[in-house]
Structure formats: structure tokens, C-alpha cells
C-alpha positions as CSV (number, residue, x, y, z in Angstrom):
1,X,57.1,-69.6,208.1
2,X,55.7,-72.9,209.4
3,X,52.6,-74.2,208.0
4,X,50.4,-77.2,209.9
5,X,50.7,-79.8,207.2
6,X,53.6,-80.2,204.3
7,X,53.0,-78.2,201.4
8,X,53.9,-80.1,198.9
9,X,55.1,-79.4,195.1
10,X,55.6,-82.6,193.3
11,X,57.8,-82.8,190.1
12,X,58.6,-86.3,190.1
13,X,54.8,-86.8,189.8
14,X,54.4,-85.1,186.9
15,X,56.4,-87.1,184.6
16,X,54.9,-90.0,182.6
17,X,53.2,-92.4,184.4
18,X,55.9,-95.1,183.2
19,X,58.2,-93.3,186.0
20,X,56.1,-94.8,188.9
21,X,52.9,-96.4,190.2
22,X,50.4,-94.2,191.7
23,X,49.8,-95.7,195.1
24,X,48.7,-94.7,198.7
25,X,50.2,-96.0,201.8
26,X,48.1,-98.8,203.2
27,X,46.7,-98.1,206.7
28,X,48.0,-99.4,209.8
29,X,45.9,-100.8,212.8
30,X,47.2,-98.9,215.7
31,X,49.6,-96.1,215.2
32,X,52.1,-94.7,217.9
33,X,54.5,-92.4,217.9
34,X,58.0,-92.9,218.8
35,X,59.7,-90.0,217.8
36,X,59.7,-86.7,215.8
37,X,62.7,-84.9,214.6
38,X,61.4,-81.7,215.8
39,X,64.8,-79.5,214.4
40,X,64.0,-81.4,210.8
41,X,60.3,-80.7,210.9
42,X,61.0,-77.0,211.4
43,X,63.7,-77.0,208.6
44,X,61.2,-78.0,206.3
45,X,58.6,-75.4,207.3
46,X,56.1,-78.3,209.0
47,X,55.0,-77.3,212.8
48,X,56.3,-80.2,214.7
49,X,53.6,-79.8,217.4
50,X,50.9,-80.6,214.4
51,X,53.1,-83.3,213.5
52,X,53.3,-85.0,216.7
53,X,49.8,-84.7,217.0
54,X,46.9,-87.1,215.9
55,X,46.7,-85.4,212.3
56,X,50.3,-85.3,211.4
57,X,50.6,-89.2,213.4
58,X,48.1,-90.3,210.4
59,X,50.2,-88.7,208.0
60,X,53.3,-90.2,209.3
61,X,51.3,-93.8,209.8
62,X,50.1,-93.9,205.9
63,X,46.4,-93.8,207.5
64,X,45.9,-90.6,206.0
65,X,47.2,-88.5,202.7
66,X,47.8,-84.9,202.9
67,X,45.4,-83.0,200.5
68,X,48.7,-81.9,198.0
69,X,50.3,-84.9,198.4
70,X,50.3,-87.5,195.4
71,X,51.7,-90.8,196.5
72,X,54.0,-92.8,194.3
73,X,56.0,-95.7,194.0
74,X,59.0,-95.0,192.0
75,X,60.3,-97.6,189.3
76,X,63.9,-98.8,189.2
77,X,66.0,-101.3,188.2
78,X,69.9,-102.3,190.0
79,X,72.7,-104.4,189.8
80,X,72.6,-106.4,193.1
81,X,75.8,-107.8,193.8
82,X,76.9,-107.2,190.0
83,X,73.4,-109.2,189.0
84,X,71.4,-107.0,187.1
85,X,67.9,-107.1,188.3
86,X,65.6,-105.5,185.6
87,X,62.5,-104.5,188.0
88,X,63.0,-103.6,191.5
89,X,61.4,-100.0,192.5
90,X,60.1,-99.1,196.0
91,X,58.3,-102.4,197.2
92,X,57.7,-101.4,200.8
93,X,57.9,-97.4,200.2
94,X,55.6,-94.3,199.2
95,X,56.9,-90.9,198.1
96,X,54.5,-88.8,199.4
97,X,55.7,-85.9,197.6
98,X,58.2,-83.0,197.4
99,X,58.7,-80.0,199.8
100,X,60.5,-76.8,199.2
101,X,62.2,-76.3,202.8
102,X,63.1,-73.2,204.5
103,X,66.2,-73.0,202.8
104,X,65.0,-73.2,199.3
105,X,66.0,-76.5,199.1
106,X,63.3,-79.4,197.3
107,X,63.4,-82.8,199.8
108,X,61.1,-85.8,199.0
109,X,59.1,-87.2,202.0
110,X,59.0,-90.8,201.8
111,X,57.6,-93.3,204.1
112,X,58.9,-96.6,204.6
113,X,57.5,-99.7,205.5
114,X,53.8,-98.6,204.0
115,X,52.6,-101.5,202.4
116,X,52.7,-103.4,199.3
117,X,53.3,-101.6,195.7
118,X,53.3,-102.9,192.3
119,X,57.4,-103.5,192.7
120,X,57.1,-105.7,196.0
121,X,58.1,-108.8,194.1
122,X,55.9,-110.8,197.0
123,X,56.9,-109.0,199.8
124,X,54.3,-107.6,202.3
125,X,55.9,-104.0,202.1
126,X,56.4,-103.8,205.5
127,X,59.2,-102.8,207.8
128,X,60.2,-104.7,211.2
129,X,61.1,-102.1,214.3
130,X,64.5,-102.9,214.4
131,X,65.7,-101.6,210.7
132,X,63.3,-98.3,211.2
133,X,65.2,-97.7,214.4
134,X,68.8,-98.5,212.8
135,X,68.1,-96.3,209.9
136,X,66.8,-93.4,212.1
137,X,70.1,-93.5,214.7
138,X,72.9,-94.0,211.7
139,X,71.3,-91.5,209.3
140,X,71.3,-88.9,212.1
141,X,74.3,-89.7,213.0
142,X,75.8,-89.5,209.6
143,X,74.2,-86.0,209.3
144,X,75.7,-84.8,212.8
145,X,78.9,-85.9,211.4
146,X,78.2,-83.9,208.4
147,X,78.2,-86.3,205.6
148,X,75.4,-86.2,202.8
149,X,72.5,-88.3,204.1
150,X,68.9,-88.7,203.8
151,X,67.1,-87.9,207.3
152,X,65.0,-89.4,209.6
153,X,61.8,-87.3,210.0
154,X,60.0,-89.5,212.3
155,X,59.4,-93.4,213.4
156,X,55.9,-94.9,214.4
157,X,55.2,-98.0,215.5
158,X,52.2,-99.8,213.5
159,X,50.2,-101.8,216.4
160,X,50.8,-104.9,213.9
161,X,53.4,-107.5,213.6
162,X,55.4,-108.4,210.8
163,X,56.9,-111.5,210.0
164,X,60.6,-111.9,209.4
165,X,62.4,-115.1,211.2
166,X,59.9,-114.6,213.7
167,X,57.3,-112.2,214.6
168,X,58.3,-108.4,215.2
169,X,56.7,-105.2,216.0
170,X,55.9,-103.4,212.8
171,X,57.1,-99.7,212.1
172,X,57.1,-97.0,209.5
173,X,59.8,-94.4,209.0
174,X,59.5,-91.1,207.7
175,X,62.3,-89.8,205.9
176,X,63.5,-87.1,203.7
177,X,66.1,-87.0,201.1
178,X,67.2,-84.1,198.3
179,X,65.8,-87.0,195.8
180,X,65.1,-90.7,195.5
181,X,66.6,-91.0,192.3
182,X,69.0,-93.7,191.9
183,X,71.6,-95.1,189.2
184,X,69.2,-97.8,189.0
185,X,66.7,-95.2,187.9
186,X,68.5,-94.6,184.6
187,X,69.2,-98.3,184.4
188,X,65.6,-98.9,184.3
189,X,64.9,-97.0,181.4
190,X,68.1,-98.3,179.6
191,X,67.6,-101.7,179.7
192,X,63.9,-100.8,178.1
193,X,65.6,-99.0,175.7
194,X,63.6,-96.1,176.4
195,X,65.5,-93.0,175.5
196,X,62.7,-90.6,175.6
197,X,62.2,-91.6,179.2
198,X,66.0,-91.4,180.0
199,X,66.2,-87.7,178.4
200,X,62.9,-86.8,180.4
201,X,64.5,-88.4,183.5
202,X,68.2,-86.8,182.8
203,X,66.6,-83.3,182.5
204,X,65.0,-83.5,185.7
205,X,67.5,-84.6,187.5
206,X,70.0,-82.0,186.5
207,X,67.2,-79.3,187.2
208,X,67.0,-80.9,190.3
209,X,70.3,-81.2,191.3
210,X,72.9,-80.0,188.9
211,X,71.3,-77.2,186.9
212,X,74.7,-75.8,185.8
213,X,74.9,-78.9,183.4
214,X,72.4,-77.6,181.4
215,X,74.6,-75.1,180.1
216,X,77.3,-77.7,179.2
217,X,77.7,-78.4,175.7
218,X,76.8,-82.3,176.5
219,X,74.5,-81.8,179.3
220,X,74.2,-85.6,179.6
221,X,78.0,-85.8,180.0
222,X,78.0,-82.8,182.3
223,X,75.5,-84.6,184.7
224,X,77.9,-88.0,184.6
225,X,80.5,-85.7,186.0
226,X,78.7,-84.1,188.4
227,X,77.4,-87.2,189.8
228,X,81.0,-88.8,189.8
229,X,82.2,-85.8,191.7
230,X,79.6,-86.0,194.3
231,X,80.1,-89.9,194.4
232,X,83.9,-89.4,195.1
233,X,83.5,-86.8,197.9
234,X,80.6,-88.7,199.6
235,X,82.8,-92.4,199.6
236,X,85.8,-90.3,200.7
237,X,83.8,-89.0,203.7
238,X,82.3,-92.5,205.0
239,X,86.1,-93.8,204.7
240,X,87.2,-90.9,206.9
241,X,84.9,-91.9,210.0
242,X,85.2,-95.8,209.2
243,X,81.7,-96.1,207.7
244,X,80.8,-99.1,205.6
245,X,77.4,-98.9,203.5
246,X,77.1,-103.0,203.4
247,X,74.8,-103.1,200.5
248,X,76.3,-101.0,197.6
249,X,74.1,-101.7,194.8
250,X,73.4,-99.6,191.8
251,X,69.6,-99.1,193.2
252,X,71.3,-98.0,196.3
253,X,73.6,-95.0,194.9
254,X,71.7,-91.8,194.9
255,X,72.5,-89.3,192.2
256,X,72.4,-86.8,194.6
257,X,75.5,-87.9,196.1
258,X,73.7,-88.6,199.6
259,X,74.0,-91.7,201.5
260,X,70.7,-93.7,201.1
261,X,69.2,-97.0,201.9
262,X,71.1,-97.8,205.4
263,X,70.5,-101.7,205.6
264,X,73.5,-103.9,207.0
265,X,75.8,-100.8,207.6
266,X,78.0,-100.4,210.0
267,X,81.1,-98.5,211.7
268,X,84.6,-100.4,212.1
269,X,85.8,-100.7,215.5
270,X,89.3,-102.0,215.2
271,X,90.7,-100.8,211.8
272,X,90.6,-103.2,209.0
273,X,90.5,-102.3,205.2
274,X,88.6,-105.6,204.6
275,X,86.2,-105.3,207.0
276,X,82.8,-106.7,206.1
277,X,79.6,-106.6,208.2
278,X,76.7,-107.5,206.1
279,X,75.3,-111.1,206.3
280,X,74.6,-111.0,202.9
281,X,78.1,-110.1,201.6
282,X,79.5,-113.6,201.4
283,X,82.5,-112.4,198.9
284,X,83.2,-109.1,200.5
285,X,82.3,-107.2,197.4
286,X,81.1,-104.1,199.7
287,X,84.1,-104.5,202.1
288,X,85.5,-101.2,203.5
289,X,88.1,-101.0,201.2
290,X,86.5,-101.8,198.4
291,X,84.0,-98.7,198.3
292,X,86.0,-96.5,196.0
293,X,85.9,-99.3,193.6
294,X,82.5,-100.4,193.8
295,X,81.7,-96.5,193.4
296,X,83.1,-96.6,190.3
297,X,82.0,-99.6,189.0
298,X,78.5,-98.4,189.8
299,X,79.2,-94.8,187.9
300,X,79.9,-96.6,185.1
301,X,76.6,-98.4,184.9
302,X,75.1,-95.0,185.0
303,X,77.2,-93.9,182.0
304,X,76.2,-97.2,180.2
305,X,72.8,-95.7,180.6
306,X,73.2,-92.2,179.6
307,X,75.5,-92.9,176.4
308,X,72.5,-92.5,173.8
309,X,72.3,-88.9,175.4
310,X,76.1,-87.7,175.4
311,X,76.6,-88.6,171.5
312,X,74.7,-90.1,168.5
313,X,77.8,-92.0,167.7
314,X,78.1,-94.8,170.5
315,X,82.1,-94.8,170.0
316,X,82.5,-91.4,170.8
317,X,79.7,-91.9,173.6
318,X,81.9,-94.3,174.8
319,X,85.0,-92.3,175.0
320,X,83.7,-89.2,176.4
321,X,82.2,-91.4,178.9
322,X,85.1,-93.2,179.8
323,X,87.0,-90.1,180.4
324,X,84.6,-88.9,183.0
325,X,84.9,-92.3,184.7
326,X,89.2,-92.0,184.5
327,X,88.7,-89.1,186.6
328,X,87.2,-90.4,189.6
329,X,90.0,-92.4,191.2
330,X,91.9,-89.1,191.1
331,X,89.3,-87.1,192.4
332,X,88.8,-89.9,195.0
333,X,92.4,-89.9,196.1
334,X,92.2,-86.0,196.6
335,X,89.7,-85.9,198.6
336,X,90.6,-89.0,201.0
337,X,94.1,-88.2,201.1
338,X,93.2,-84.3,202.1
339,X,91.2,-86.0,204.9
340,X,93.6,-88.0,206.4
341,X,96.0,-85.2,206.4
342,X,93.4,-83.1,208.4
343,X,92.8,-86.1,210.4
344,X,96.4,-85.8,211.8
345,X,96.3,-82.2,212.0
346,X,98.4,-81.4,208.9
347,X,96.9,-78.8,206.7
348,X,97.9,-79.5,203.0
349,X,98.1,-83.3,201.4
350,X,101.7,-83.2,200.5
351,X,103.6,-86.1,199.6
352,X,105.4,-86.6,202.8
353,X,102.4,-85.6,204.9
354,X,100.4,-88.3,203.1
355,X,102.8,-90.8,203.1
356,X,102.8,-90.3,207.2
357,X,99.2,-90.4,207.6
358,X,99.3,-93.8,205.6
359,X,102.0,-95.1,208.0
360,X,99.7,-94.8,210.8
361,X,97.1,-96.5,209.1
362,X,99.2,-99.5,208.3
363,X,100.1,-99.4,212.0
364,X,96.8,-99.4,212.8
365,X,95.8,-102.3,210.3
366,X,98.6,-104.4,211.7
367,X,97.7,-104.2,215.3
368,X,93.6,-103.6,214.6
369,X,93.7,-100.4,216.8
370,X,90.4,-98.8,217.3
371,X,89.6,-96.6,214.2
372,X,88.0,-93.7,216.1
373,X,89.7,-93.8,219.4
374,X,93.2,-93.6,217.6
375,X,92.4,-90.7,215.8
376,X,90.7,-88.7,218.7
377,X,93.6,-89.6,221.0
378,X,95.7,-87.8,218.5
379,X,94.9,-84.3,220.1
380,X,96.0,-85.4,223.3
381,X,99.4,-86.8,221.9
382,X,100.9,-83.8,220.4
383,X,103.1,-82.9,222.9
384,X,104.9,-86.1,224.1
385,X,104.9,-89.6,225.4
386,X,103.0,-89.1,228.7
387,X,100.1,-87.2,227.1
388,X,99.5,-89.8,224.7
389,X,99.0,-92.5,226.5
390,X,95.5,-93.0,225.6
391,X,96.9,-93.4,222.0
392,X,99.6,-95.9,222.7
393,X,97.9,-98.0,224.5
394,X,95.5,-98.7,221.8
395,X,98.4,-100.5,220.1
396,X,99.6,-103.9,221.1
397,X,103.2,-102.9,220.5
398,X,102.8,-99.4,222.1
399,X,106.4,-98.7,221.2
400,X,105.6,-98.9,217.3
401,X,103.2,-96.1,217.9
402,X,105.6,-93.8,219.7
403,X,108.0,-94.3,216.6
404,X,105.7,-92.9,214.4
405,X,104.6,-90.4,216.6
406,X,108.0,-89.0,217.2
407,X,108.1,-88.6,213.5
408,X,104.6,-86.9,213.3
409,X,105.3,-84.2,216.2
410,X,108.6,-83.4,214.5
411,X,106.7,-82.6,211.3
412,X,104.1,-80.5,213.7
413,X,106.9,-78.6,215.0
414,X,108.1,-77.6,211.4
415,X,105.3,-75.7,211.0
416,X,105.1,-74.0,214.1
417,X,101.7,-74.2,215.2
418,X,100.1,-73.7,218.7
419,X,99.3,-77.5,220.2
420,X,96.2,-76.0,221.6
421,X,95.0,-74.8,218.1
422,X,96.1,-78.2,216.5
423,X,94.4,-80.0,219.4
424,X,91.0,-77.8,218.7
425,X,91.7,-78.7,214.7
426,X,91.8,-82.7,215.4
427,X,88.7,-82.9,217.6
428,X,86.9,-80.7,214.7
429,X,87.4,-84.0,212.5
430,X,87.7,-86.5,214.7
431,X,84.6,-87.6,216.3
432,X,84.6,-89.0,219.8
433,X,81.0,-90.6,219.4
434,X,79.7,-92.8,216.4
435,X,77.1,-95.4,216.4
436,X,79.2,-98.1,217.4
437,X,77.7,-101.4,216.5
438,X,76.9,-102.6,220.0
439,X,75.1,-99.4,220.9
440,X,72.8,-99.6,218.0
441,X,72.0,-103.4,218.5
442,X,71.3,-102.5,222.4
443,X,69.1,-100.1,221.3
444,X,67.2,-102.1,218.8
445,X,66.8,-105.1,221.5
446,X,65.6,-102.9,224.3
447,X,62.8,-101.4,222.0
448,X,61.6,-104.6,220.3
449,X,62.0,-106.9,223.3
450,X,60.7,-104.6,226.1
451,X,59.5,-101.6,224.1
452,X,61.8,-99.7,225.9
453,X,62.9,-96.3,224.0
454,X,65.0,-94.6,226.6
455,X,68.5,-96.1,225.1
456,X,67.1,-95.0,221.6
457,X,66.7,-91.7,223.0
458,X,69.7,-91.4,224.9
459,X,72.2,-92.7,222.2
460,X,70.5,-90.3,219.8
461,X,71.2,-87.1,222.2
462,X,74.7,-88.5,222.3
463,X,75.3,-88.7,218.5
464,X,73.7,-85.5,217.9
465,X,77.1,-84.0,219.3
466,X,79.8,-86.5,218.1
467,X,82.7,-84.1,218.0
468,X,82.2,-82.8,221.5
469,X,83.7,-84.5,224.7
470,X,80.4,-84.7,226.8
471,X,81.4,-85.5,230.4
472,X,79.7,-88.4,231.7
473,X,79.0,-90.1,228.4
474,X,82.4,-91.6,228.4
475,X,80.9,-95.2,227.7
476,X,79.3,-94.4,224.6
477,X,82.9,-93.7,223.0
478,X,84.2,-97.3,224.3
479,X,84.7,-100.2,221.8
480,X,82.6,-103.2,222.8
481,X,83.7,-105.6,225.1
482,X,84.1,-109.3,223.7
483,X,81.3,-110.5,224.3
484,X,79.5,-107.7,222.8
485,X,81.2,-107.2,219.4
486,X,78.9,-107.8,216.6
487,X,80.1,-109.2,213.7
488,X,77.2,-109.4,211.1
489,X,74.7,-107.0,210.5
490,X,71.3,-107.4,208.6
491,X,69.4,-105.6,205.8
492,X,66.0,-106.2,207.6
493,X,63.8,-106.5,204.4
């Protein structure tokens, strides 16, 4: 049943005070609603009309705190580009509290861009309109693609300018998450040798995300294995849609297995395993093809933090944790190989079928064929050369694709499946529409420079149905023209 205001039940705020700072959001001058995610509001049990009204707007902007909320800024540390920073924390975000949604799932409700906290490290604690819109668009696109992610509940303009390289309109993003507990949260207490806090945090995280781990002989080890499994599945899903997170620091790695903190993220156009878009990733640490390796590296940092809870004998704890970490590549490979085979309509990831899929990827990489369009066009390339023109024309050497496609069709023929069924299966896993970087930049430019949110609304509508053909929206599926190409994305903090 929908209520007016959010009904909060705040378990994280009941942990000891060293886990967070109690901090109300800073009020803003002239809040103005940009958008409410009405379906998500209803899922949370919040009346979207109340949320869009003056009382709801005041909450979303940080000008009012609901009665049951207990706003806090969470403490965490993190390895940023491999270097440990002992204290980070929510420097521009406030967790209002937790909501149990209509499905019985506990969800955090956080305001990003809500002002300074004890963790701001000299920053202003605010957010610019551009990064808010980017996170709204990309996180909602990821949700529509079926990828675990934080969600955007609302975006609000503050009526105040924030100063980056120039003054830009300020904004606040209200987002939900299964939780905001990160690998860096565990590192924060491990650095301080606060084993009591680590135990409390682990028990809390297990109860919230992996309750079955509580019954294991070694709950902390079972928790590590559960987080590793969730991360393996998540990174495989990223790779299968050509997504590059851009800043996979341990403080941006959620133990829930959700995608979190959309900063310099991007989707590939032409397939390139070495693709990097982030303006701050000078060495390519977080390139597309490096994401599985970095996820395992981040999990190793979580394992290090958990060692005192895994076993009193450190050598024994290290051996047990290492065994879990060594399972990660196998888990990831199983997930990604099954995914590649589904993307070419092969139901099982046999050795030969995986090799066939990888041969297509190698061909795409050599000729920089568009990642999304190539896989989508396979649905029309099932029956022969004439029907496969859209796919073959994506390659500089179309005959090389023809040779691969002939082998592929032979394999499909051996399965004796109806082409129409195969095409439908392909279109269920190969999106037609992704948040292409040039489209996202156009949305941001229109909003920041002209306060025109029409492109924002249109793009969100397209991305809500990524697997549908959507007649009349073909332009949103197209890659950028040379002058539209985006080569760098920015964090925005």
C-alpha cells in the first residue's frame, strides 16, 4: 500500500557512531523538480504524486527531512587507482535511510549533491547538473538492460551554481540501492585494526545481503565467496553490453553486486578490448578488457580485510581466502562464455561454440565493428548473405564476416531450430538501444546550456525499451558521426 512520505527503517544507523557521521542535507535556494521516476516510487511504496508535490520536492532537495529518516554520511576508505586512501566516505551524499519496498526488499534512499560532510576533504559537497543527468540516464538504462544497479528516483535542480572548471547549474540526485556498503567500508575498519567493527559490519552485511552465509562454518569466508560470485556475474553482464565503468576503485565496488557510482562511465561503439574513456585513467587500468582482473583485485582487498574473521590463524585464513579468490576467474569465464554464446543464438557454451563466438569478437576488434549493432544485426543474418547486409556492412572487409557467418549458420542448422525463434532469442539478449555517449552528451548540453530537458525525457523513453525495435527511433541506435564521437568522459566531482 502506498503511503505519502517514505516509511524508513534504518538498520545501518543503529551501528556504532564510528560507522558514519550524523548529518542532515544542506538546504538549497530554489529547488525545482526535473523528473520523478514514478514506477520506482510506486515500487518503493511512495506516492509519486506526493513525491512530485511541494513536500516531496523539499525532501528530494534536502530542504526537509522526513520524521523517520536518520540522515548519515557513511565512512569508508578505498584503493583509488591502486593507491590506498585511508579515509574517503560520503563527501557529497547523505543516506536518508532505508525503505522496505512492496516486494519486501530493503533499499537505501540517498541524496547525492546534498552538501558538505565530515568526509568532503575540502570539496563543496554539491553536484553539477551534468553528472546528475548522466547517472540518471545510464543507471536507468542499465536497469532496463537487466543489469544490477543503483536506481535514480528523482533529479532536482537546486537554483544554485556550483563551480567546477566554470559555474554550472547545481542539482541533487535521489538514488536507491540495495545498500551503499562497499569493499572500501571494510577496508576503513581493517586499516584501523578495528576487528570489533569489522565483525559488526560483516554480520550486518550478511544479514542484509547473504543471509545463507550466517549458517556456514565460517560465515566471513562464505560472505567473501558470495560477494565474489555476485561480482563475477555483474562484470560479465557489463562486458556483454560493452559497458565500461571507468573508475573501479574499491570504494566504488558494492558488496551487493550492484553497479554503483556512475562517473566517467561509457558504452563502446566500435569493439575494442582496450577501450578507455575516463579522462583520469591515464594508464588504462580500468579499460574494458581489464574489468574482470580489477574485480578480482578488488575482491583481494576485501579478503585482506576479512582475514581476522575467517580464522584466528592468519596463514590458515590466507589459504582459505586465496582459494575463494582463485575461483573468481572460473566463475567469470563461465558467465561470460555462456553470455557470448547466447548473443549468437547458441544455447550451450560448448568449447566449439565458445570458440565460434570468440572468433566473431576477434573479427570485430580487428575491424572496429560496432559492438551493439553487430550483435543486433545477427538476427537478420540468420538465413543468408542477402538478409545479412546490415551486419556485413559493419565490417571493413565484409567477406571476412561472410566466412564467419557461413560457419555460424552451419552450426545453427545442426541444431534444427526455427529461424524465427532464433531471431527472437537473439533480440532478447542483444539490445538495439544503449545510452550511446554522444546521445548522453547531447542531453547534458541541452539541459546545462539551455535548460531544455526534452532530449533527456526522449532518451529515457527510448532506453526504457532497449530490446524493442521502436519504429521512428532508429537514429538513437546509430553510432556517432565522426564529429559526434566522444573520446573522453569525466567524473564530474
